[in-house]
C-alpha positions in Angstrom: -41.0 24.6 22.7 -40.8 22.2 19.6 -38.5 24.5 17.5 -36.2 24.6 20.5 -35.7 21.1 19.9 -36.0 20.5 16.4 -32.7 22.8 16.4 -30.8 21.1 18.9 -32.0 17.7 17.2 -30.4 19.3 13.9 -26.8 21.1 15.7 -26.7 17.4 17.0 -27.1 15.5 14.4 -24.9 17.9 12.6 -22.5 17.8 14.8 -22.1 14.4 15.1 -21.4 14.3 11.1 -18.7 16.8 11.7 -16.7 15.5 14.3 -17.2 12.1 12.7 -15.0 13.5 9.7 -12.5 13.8 12.2 -11.3 9.7 13.0 -8.9 7.2 11.8 -9.9 5.1 9.3 -10.4 2.0 10.0 -7.9 -1.1 9.6 -8.7 -3.2 6.6 -10.9 -6.1 7.7 -12.5 -8.4 5.6 -13.8 -12.8 4.7 -9.8 -14.6 3.9 -9.6 -15.0 -0.2 -8.8 -19.0 -0.5 -7.4 -20.8 -3.5 -6.6 -24.5 -3.8 -5.1 -27.3 -6.4 -6.7 -30.3 -4.3 -4.0 -30.9 -2.7 -3.2 -27.6 -1.0 -4.9 -24.6 0.3 -3.7 -20.6 0.2 -5.4 -18.5 2.5 -5.0 -14.7 2.1 -6.2 -13.8 5.5 -4.8 -9.9 7.4 -1.1 -9.8 8.0 -0.2 -13.6 6.1 -1.1 -15.3 3.5 -1.1 -19.6 4.1 -0.5 -22.6 2.2 -2.5 -25.7 4.4 -2.0 -29.2 3.4 -6.0 -29.9 2.9 -4.5 -33.9 4.5 -3.9 -33.5 7.9 -4.6 -29.0 8.5 -0.9 -28.5 8.5 0.3 -25.9 7.2 3.8 -25.7 5.1 4.4 -22.0 4.9 3.2 -18.5 5.2 4.6 -15.2 3.4 5.9 -12.9 5.4 7.1 -15.3 7.7 7.2 -12.6 10.2 3.7 -9.8 10.3 3.9 -6.8 8.8 2.2 -3.4 9.6 2.5 -2.3 6.1 1.3 -5.6 4.5 -2.2 -7.5 4.3 -3.9 -9.9 2.4 -7.9 -10.3 1.8 -8.7 -10.7 -2.1 -8.0 -14.7 -3.0 -4.9 -15.5 -4.5 -4.6 -17.0 -8.1 -2.2 -20.4 -8.6 -1.5 -19.1 -12.6 -0.3 -22.1 -15.6 3.0 -21.4 -15.0 3.0 -22.5 -11.9 3.0 -19.4 -10.1 0.7 -17.7 -6.7 -0.5 -14.3 -7.3 -1.4 -12.1 -4.8 -2.2 -9.1 -4.4 -1.6 -6.8 -0.8 -2.8 -4.1 0.7 0.3 -2.3 0.7 -0.2 -1.9 -3.6 2.6 -4.8 -4.1 1.7 -7.5 -6.3 3.2 -10.4 -5.0 4.5 -13.7 -7.2 5.0 -16.1 -4.8 6.0 -20.2 -5.6 3.7 -22.2 -4.3 5.8 -24.9 -3.5 8.0 -22.9 -0.4 5.6 -19.8 -0.9 9.1 -16.9 -1.7 8.9 -14.2 -3.5 9.5 -14.8 -7.0 9.2 -11.4 -8.3 6.6 -8.5 -6.3 5.4 -5.6 -8.6 4.7 -2.1 -7.3 1.8 -0.4 -8.5 
């Protein structure tokens, strides 16, 4: 009797492991990445990178303007000394944005 229960549990565990491997991956999620220059916060969260004015919390710009299923951002952006905002996307692309208006300076596909 104990042997039957043991094998039933064992078969159930093995089956669930095998079937779990057939599942599709989860979409990437995380806490948003944030960096600030003292006047503006740059936030990488899900489908967009946002520039938010710290004084009143208003949105200055967003990149990209419309959500793209292929792009998502979670790592904290980096402000460089020469005035670029560098963000890495889950699409394996490194973007250099103008922190004033969110326009792409350049992009590098890895």
